[in-house]
N, C-alpha and C positions, 0 to 999 in steps of 0.2 A: 568537439564533432564526432559523432558517432561512427563505428567502423564501416559501415556502408558508405557514409558519405565521404569518408577517407578514401575508401577504395575507388569511388567513383572520381575523386579529385585527382588521383594519381594515374587512373587506369586511360590508356591511349583512346583519343575520340574514335579512332578507325582500326580497329583490330579484326579484319574481315574473315579470317579463319578460326576464330576462336568460337568454339561450341554455342554460346549464346547468341553470337552474331549470326551465324549460319541458320539458328533455330528461327530467329526472327530480327532481321536486319532494321526494320522500320523504326523501333524507338531510338536507334542508334542514329538514323538518318534524321529523324525530327531535331534531336540534339546539335547536329552538325549545322541544320539549315539556321537554327536559332543562334548558336553560340559562335559558329565561325564557317560561313557559309563557302568560303573558298580555303580549306584547310591545307597546311602543309604536313604532310605525313613523315613518319621516323625516315623513311627512304627517300625524302627529298622531292616528292611527287606532289602536284596541287590537285585537289580534291574539289571539283564543282558539285555542289549538292541541290541548290535551287534550279527549279525549271527554266527561269531566263537566262542564267549563265551557261547551263547545259545547252539549251537551243542555240545560243551565241556562238558557242565552240564549235558545235556541229555543222553550222553553217558558215563559218567564217574562214575565208581562205588562207588567213594568216595561220591557222592551226592544220597541220598535216598529219602524215604518220611516221616518216621518217626512220623506219623500224631499224635499220643497220645500225645506223649512228645512236639510235636510243639505246639499242641491246648492248653495244661495245661500251658505252658510258656505265651501263649497270653492272655488266658481268666481265670487261675487260676485253682486249683486243683479238682474243682467239676463239671468242664465242662463235663467230661464224664458221668454224671448223667444226661444230656439232651439226650432225645431219640435221635434227629437228629446226633448229634455227634457221639454218640454210634454207630448207624448204619453206619456213614460213616468210622468210624475206622475199619469196616469190608470190605468196598468196596475194589476190588483188585487193583482199581485206586489209592488208598492211603496205599497199603501195600509194603514191601519189601519182598525179599526172606527170607524163603523158602516159606512163607504164599502165596505170590504173585504168585509164580510159580505153587503152589497146585491149586489154585483158578483159574488161567488163563488157566491151563491145562484141567479144567473142562469143559470149555466153548469154547475154541479155535475150537474145532471141527466143529461147528454150522458155523463158519465164514470161512472154507476153500475156497480158490479161486473156487474151482469146484463148490461148494455149493451157492456160491454167484452168479456165472455166470447163474447157473441154475434158478435163480429167475428173471431173465431179463423178461421172458413171463408175470409173475404176476405183475411185476412193470410196465409193459407198459398198460397191462389191467387195473389197478387201474388208471393211468393217463389217459387212454381214457374214462373210465367211469365218472371220475371225471369231464372231459371236457364236455362229451355229456349232463351231467346235468346242466352244468353253461352255456355254450355258448348262449342259447335261452334267457339268462338274460340280456346280453349285458354289463355286469359289474360285477365284484368282487374283493373283497379283496384277493390279490396273495398270501397272507400270510394265513390267515385263511382258505379261501375258496380252496386253491390249494395247497401250498407249505406244509401245516401242515397235510393234510389227509393222503399224500401218505406215509411217514415214520413212522406215527403212525400206519396206517393199516399193513405195513410191520411188524414192530416191535410185534404187536398183532399176527400176523400170526406165527412169530419165538416162542414166548412164548406161543402160543396155548391159548390166550384169546379167550373164545367163542363169536361169532358174536352179540349175543343177549348182551353182557356186553360192546360192545364197545364205545356205544354213549356218556358214560360217559368220555370215554378218550378223543373221538372227540372235547368234549365240556369243557373239562378240562382247568385249568387256567396255563398260561405260565410264573409265576413269581417266579418259584424255583431257577432262575440263581443266585440271589444274595448271596446265602449260600457260591459260590466260590470266591468270590471277595476278594481282599487282603486288604480290609477296614474292620476292626472287626465289627461284627454283634452287633445290640444294642440289649437288653432284649427283646423287642416287636418282633424283626425280627427273634429272636431265638425262641419265643413262637410260633410264626406263621409256623414256618419250622417245629417244633414239630407237630403241628396240621394236617399239611400236611401228614408229614410221618405216623403218627397213622393211618391217613385214608388209605394210601396206603398199611400199614402193615396188616390192617384189610382185605383188598380185596384179598392180595397175599396170605395170610394164607388160605383163602377160595379156591383159584385157586389150592394151593398144595394139599389141601384135595381131591378136585376134581380129580386131575391128579394121586394121589395115587389110587383113585379107578377106575379111567377111563385113564389109561394111553395113550398119544398119540405119535405123531412123532414131538415132539417138543422141545424146550430147558428147558421148565419147568420140564416135565416129566425126561428128562435126568438128571436134577440137584436135583429133588426129590429123584431119584433113587440113585444117587450118595450120597446124605445124608443118605438114608437107609443103604448104605455099610459101616455105622460107621465113622472111622475117618476122610473121606474126607471133609465132609462140616458139620457145626453145623445148627441149625434151624435158628440162628441169621444171620449168613453168608449166608444162602440161601435166606433168605427175603432182606438183604442189597443188594445182588449182582443182585436179579432180579430188585429191585428199581433202581439200577445204570444202569442197561442194557436197562431198558425201558425209561429212562431220556436221555441216551447217545445215545440210538438207535433212537430218532426222533429230540431232540432238536439240535444238531449241524448241521443236515442234512436240516431242515426247514430254518436254518439261512444261510446255504450254496446257497440253491436256491432262497431266498429273496435278500441275497447280491449279488448273481450273477446277477440276474435280473435288479437289481437296477444299478448295474456297467453298463450293456450293454446299458440301457436307458439313462444313464448319457454320454454315450460314441458312439452316433449315427454311428460313422464310423466302429465301431467294431460290432454293432449289425446287420448293413448292410453286413458286410463281413461274418459274421456267417450265415445270412440267405442265402446268395449267396452260400457259402460253407461250408455245414451242416457237412461234414468230419471233420472240425476245431473243433468239439466238446469236444472231449477227452483232447485235449490241453487246450481248453478254460477253462475246469473245474479247470485245474491245476493252470490257471493263476488267475481265480477268488479266488481260496483258498490262492494264494499268496497275491493278490491285496487286499482283505478285508476279511481277516480270520474269520470264524465264531467262533473260539477260539482264544483268544488272548494272554491267558499267561496260563503256567503250572509251578507249585513250586516244589521245592527240598529242602532237608535239609542237610547241611555239616556232614557227619558221621565222619570227622576228620577233623584236622585243615587243611586249604588250603592255601599254601604259595602265590599263585598268581593267581588270576583271574583278567583279565583286569587290571593288576596293583594293585589290593587289595588284602591285606590279610584277610582270613576269617577265624574265631574261629569255632571249632566243634559245631554243635547245633543251627547254624545260618541258616535262611530262604534266599534261593536264589529264585527269581522270575525270570522266563524265559519269555521276552515279545516277543511271537512267531510272532505278527502282525509286530514289529519292525524289527525282523531279516528278515522276509520274503520282506522287501523293502531296506535292506541293500545294498548300492551304490557298496561296496565291492565285493558282489556276482552278483547283478543285475547292472552293470556299465551304461547300455542302459536305463536311464529314468525311475527309479524303481517306480516312482510316477504316471506312465502312465499305463492305462489297454492296453495290445497289446496281444490279442488271438494267435498270430503266435509267440510269444516270444520262443527262444530255451532254451532248458536245465532248465526247470522251476521245481524246487524242493522244493515245499513250506514245511515249518516246522510245518503246521497247525495240522498234526496229533500227534504232539509229536515226540519222538524218544526214541531209546534204549529200555529197557525191558518194557517200557509202551507205546511203539508205539500202537495207537488205532487200536482194534481188527476190529473194523467195518468200517476201512477207505475205502476198496475196495466197500463196500455196498453202502456207502455214495456217493461216486463217481459215481456209476453205476446209483443210484437214481436221483442224480443232472443231469447227463447226459441226461437220458430218459425225465425226466420232463421239461427241458429247451427245449431240441430239439424238443417235441411234440407240446409243447406250441408255439414256434415260426412257427412251420409247420401248425398247425390248427389255429393261430390266428395271421396271418402275420401282422395284422394293430393294434394290441393290442397298447395302448399307456398308460403311467401311468398319474394319475392325476396329482401329483405333485412330480416330480423328485427331485426338487430342495431342498424342505425341507420335507424329510420324517420324520416320528415320529419313532425315535429309543426306544429300550426298555432301562429303566434305569439301566442296568447291563452293567459291563466291561469284565468279563472274557468270558462270553457268549455274543458274539456281534451279534445283530439282530434287524430286525425291529419289530415294534408292529404291524403296518398295510402298506399295500401297494396298495392302490385303483387304479383300471385300469378299462379301458371301451374299446369297439372296435365297 
């Protein structure tokens, strides 16, 4: 057996924070789907990598979140004393019914299809203003200068964050994604998460006071008023879910735009096709989501014993991780070269926004932001080229997959 074969035989099937996995997780997923489609990790979690199993888990009521119990099992009984974990326990994303239904019900009105469609002119305005400022420079970082500003501005609009407070959000760090990864956090990482949470908490508490005195037509005012109605929302729930909405409202969209632009420039035939036929943009966005999802995984816990998931029995209380990025390239669903980018691919239904009761609230908003951002960029900078499409720098996180930077010039 040669050295490479030996290394492959002893290497773990799932090592999501290794540099080669972060650079390109898809060959690893392919191996998982073929060799061990419901794989048990060294941390004792079950990994579902096939489309059918992932879809099953996302929709089946026997799988839930059970965040507190899951975290205690993983980190010990004192973990909920850590501010970041206590905050996450209040996220609607980590809740089961009835709390999930109550929290989501308060926010869902801000994300109706009608309301989101009405935001198109504002989204277009932000993209154009950003490009007006940058085009004379002849170069930019597509992540920081372009992809990042749009969703941050939109979520600031939605939350009613005053213009004069926004600079801190534009220059804010983007290293919060590690908290979601399936590899346990080290004490220093928890401490870093706590510090970032305390800073956010201080700011949003001030924003709540402002919106109590000066109500606006925004989501923060809506949630503050729900809190004042009594049993609907506690102050801790209010803070936690505003922080969640802020993070979820921009993080994944930045990555969708960045990953989509990289995929296009690595596939010049598809880039040329989209420039020639701009009307393909809506389907192209679905294909970007499928091809290189900005969210690679979502987790559930078994609320009862499961007799059979991909041939495995799973006891109550176990964690099941759904590999969305793997399911999106499953040949059982996409038989025509799933590892190829094809913006004309029919019946693209990516699982990138999750499924079941936790289907992403902002899915349609993210799609529209990416659609307007990418199509405007291609129209206004047709000769834009990436400085290094072959070796881009990825962020060192797995669940939220995105680029650290993507330098480009024209």
